[in-house]
N, C-alpha and C positions, 0 to 999 in steps of 0.2 A: 504494499500499499504506499503510495506516494503521499507525503505530507509536508514536503519541503519545496517551497516555490522557487522561482527562478532567481530572484534577488537574494533570497536566503541561501540558496545553493552557491551562488557566486561568492557571497561574503564568507561562507564556510570554507570554500576551497582556498580563497586568498589568505584567510587567517590561518588555516591549517598549514599551508605552504610556508607562510612567514614564520610560524613557530618552529616548524621542522628545520628550515634554513638557519634560523637563529641558534638552534641547538646544535646543528651540524657544524657551524662555524665557531661555536664556543661563546657566542654572545650572551647566551643564557644557559642555565644548567640543563641537566637531563630532563627536567620537567617539560621542556619545550617539545619533546616527543609526543606529548599529549595532543599535539597538532594533528596526529594521525586520526584522531576521532572526528573532528570537524571535517577534515579532508575526506574521510571515508563516507560520512553521512551526506556530505555535499555531492559526492560523485554518484551515490546510489539514489539520492533523492528521498531518503526516508530517515527519520530520526526516532528511535525507540523512546526517547525521553518525552517526546510530544504526545505519545499515545495515552498515558494515564490522565493527562490534563485535557485531552481533546483538541490540542492545538493543531492548526493546519494552515500553512502559509502558501499552499499550492492552490492555484485558481482552477485547476482541472477538477471537474465534477466526476464523482464515481458513476460508473454505468449502472443503470437499473436493469434488472432482469437477468440475463444470461451472460 
Protein backbone atom coordinates (compact mmCIF):
# COMPACT_ATOMS: atom_id res chain seq x y z
CA UNK A 1 0.00 0.00 0.00
CA UNK A 2 1.38 3.35 -1.03
CA UNK A 3 1.01 6.07 1.58
CA UNK A 4 3.91 8.40 0.75
CA UNK A 5 3.26 11.14 -1.81
CA UNK A 6 5.60 12.61 -4.40
CA UNK A 7 6.91 15.54 -2.36
CA UNK A 8 7.26 13.37 0.74
CA UNK A 9 9.15 10.72 -1.26
CA UNK A 10 11.50 13.32 -2.76
CA UNK A 11 12.26 14.80 0.67
CA UNK A 12 12.87 11.34 2.18
CA UNK A 13 15.30 10.37 -0.58
CA UNK A 14 17.24 13.66 -0.34
CA UNK A 15 17.42 13.56 3.47
CA UNK A 16 18.37 9.89 3.45
CA UNK A 17 21.15 10.43 0.93
CA UNK A 18 22.43 13.48 2.81
CA UNK A 19 22.62 11.55 6.10
CA UNK A 20 24.32 8.58 4.48
CA UNK A 21 26.84 10.83 2.71
CA UNK A 22 27.59 12.71 5.94
CA UNK A 23 28.19 9.41 7.75
CA UNK A 24 30.29 8.07 4.88
CA UNK A 25 32.56 11.12 4.84
CA UNK A 26 32.82 11.28 8.63
CA UNK A 27 30.99 14.59 9.08
CA UNK A 28 28.63 12.97 11.56
CA UNK A 29 28.84 9.79 13.56
CA UNK A 30 27.58 6.35 12.68
CA UNK A 31 24.03 7.44 13.50
CA UNK A 32 23.94 9.00 10.03
CA UNK A 33 23.37 5.53 8.61
CA UNK A 34 19.82 5.90 9.91
CA UNK A 35 19.41 7.70 6.59
CA UNK A 36 18.86 4.27 5.07
CA UNK A 37 15.37 4.29 6.59
CA UNK A 38 14.01 7.45 4.89
CA UNK A 39 15.85 6.49 1.69
CA UNK A 40 14.20 3.05 1.63
CA UNK A 41 10.71 4.32 2.49
CA UNK A 42 11.04 7.07 -0.10
CA UNK A 43 12.08 4.64 -2.80
CA UNK A 44 9.29 2.14 -2.13
CA UNK A 45 6.61 4.79 -1.46
CA UNK A 46 5.37 3.26 1.76
CA UNK A 47 6.02 4.15 5.39
CA UNK A 48 5.03 1.58 8.05
CA UNK A 49 5.04 4.29 10.73
CA UNK A 50 2.18 6.06 8.93
CA UNK A 51 -0.14 3.04 9.12
CA UNK A 52 -1.13 3.10 12.84
CA UNK A 53 -1.95 6.81 12.60
CA UNK A 54 -3.76 6.65 9.28
CA UNK A 55 -1.41 9.19 7.66
CA UNK A 56 -1.31 9.31 3.88
CA UNK A 57 0.50 11.93 1.81
CA UNK A 58 -0.17 10.09 -1.44
CA UNK A 59 -2.83 11.66 -3.66
CA UNK A 60 -3.49 8.35 -5.42
CA UNK A 61 -6.85 6.92 -4.41
CA UNK A 62 -7.08 3.19 -3.69
CA UNK A 63 -9.02 1.18 -6.28
CA UNK A 64 -12.42 -0.10 -5.28
CA UNK A 65 -13.53 -3.57 -6.11
CA UNK A 66 -11.00 -5.89 -7.60
